[in-house]
C-alpha positions in Angstrom: 74.1 78.6 106.5 73.6 80.2 109.8 70.6 82.3 109.7 70.1 84.6 112.3 66.2 86.1 112.9 65.7 89.6 114.5 62.8 91.6 115.6 63.0 95.2 114.2 66.5 95.1 113.4 68.2 97.5 111.4 68.4 97.8 107.8 68.9 100.3 105.0 66.7 101.2 102.3 69.0 99.7 99.4 69.0 96.1 100.6 65.3 95.9 101.3 64.5 97.2 98.1 66.7 94.7 96.2 65.0 91.9 98.2 61.7 93.3 97.3 62.3 93.7 93.4 63.8 90.2 93.9 61.0 88.4 96.0 58.2 90.2 93.9 60.0 90.1 90.6 59.4 93.6 90.4 61.6 96.6 89.2 63.9 97.8 91.9 62.2 100.6 93.5 65.1 102.6 95.2 63.3 105.4 96.2 61.0 103.9 98.5 61.5 104.7 102.3 60.7 101.4 103.9 62.3 103.2 107.2 59.6 106.0 107.0 56.7 103.5 106.2 57.6 101.2 109.0 57.6 103.5 111.7 54.2 104.9 110.9 52.3 101.6 109.9 54.3 99.0 111.4 54.1 96.7 114.8 57.2 95.5 113.9 59.3 93.3 111.1 61.4 90.2 111.5 64.5 89.8 109.3 66.7 86.9 108.1 70.1 87.2 107.9 73.1 84.9 106.3 76.6 86.2 107.2 75.1 89.6 107.8 73.4 89.6 104.3 69.8 90.5 104.2 68.0 87.1 103.1 64.5 87.4 104.4 62.1 90.0 105.7 58.4 90.2 106.9 56.6 93.3 107.9 53.7 93.2 110.5 51.2 95.7 110.4 48.3 96.3 113.0 45.4 98.5 114.3 47.0 99.1 117.7 44.4 96.9 119.5 44.4 92.8 118.9 44.5 92.8 115.1 47.7 92.4 113.0 48.8 91.6 109.5 51.3 89.9 107.8 52.8 92.2 104.6 55.7 91.7 102.1 57.1 88.4 103.0 60.4 88.0 101.2 62.9 85.7 100.9 65.9 85.7 98.3 65.8 83.5 95.8 68.8 81.4 96.5 67.7 81.0 100.4 64.2 79.4 99.6 63.1 75.8 100.3 64.9 76.3 103.3 62.2 76.9 105.9 63.3 80.7 106.1 59.6 81.8 105.2 58.3 79.9 107.9 60.3 81.0 110.4 59.9 84.8 109.7 56.1 84.1 110.1 56.8 82.3 113.5 58.7 84.8 114.5 56.2 87.7 113.6 53.4 85.2 115.2 55.4 85.1 118.4 56.2 89.2 118.3 52.1 89.7 117.8 51.2 87.7 120.5 53.7 89.1 123.0 52.4 92.6 121.8 48.7 91.4 123.0 47.3 90.9 119.5 45.0 87.9 119.4 44.5 87.7 115.3 47.3 87.6 112.9 45.7 87.7 109.5 47.4 87.2 106.1 46.1 87.4 102.4 47.9 85.6 99.8 47.6 84.2 96.3 46.4 80.6 95.5 49.8 79.5 94.5 50.9 80.5 98.3 48.2 78.4 100.1 50.4 75.5 100.9 52.9 77.7 102.4 50.9 79.7 104.4 47.9 77.3 105.3 50.4 74.4 105.3 53.7 75.3 106.5 52.7 78.5 108.9 49.2 77.1 110.3 47.0 80.1 108.9 43.1 79.0 108.3 41.2 79.3 105.4 38.9 82.4 105.8 36.6 84.2 103.7 37.7 87.7 102.6 36.6 90.6 100.1 38.9 92.8 98.0 38.2 96.0 95.9 40.8 97.0 93.4 41.0 100.7 93.8 
């Protein structure tokens, strides 16, 4: 296994929609145009590829100033528990810092605390959420 990580790597919507469906146990949304969404809202994204196949992805959105947010962290099921997710986050963190961001935020469900806090080094904070 030789995983390559790239910032703002090229991808096609089919491969990322498949990864998204697998990562979030959701139906495949073939119609989602990730390229358009990322071009409007993302500072960038990190891909992880194994022999050219997309096996990991994370999106980094930002406020164009000092805050960036982690969104859509995804690792293919057959590639989990190998440190790929942590490396995606590390790469995202490094790129956000290079862009001048001072803060990197992430929201996650309780069962992902060991990953984001333990493996990736985030600090727990208080936050609020409204379901719309």
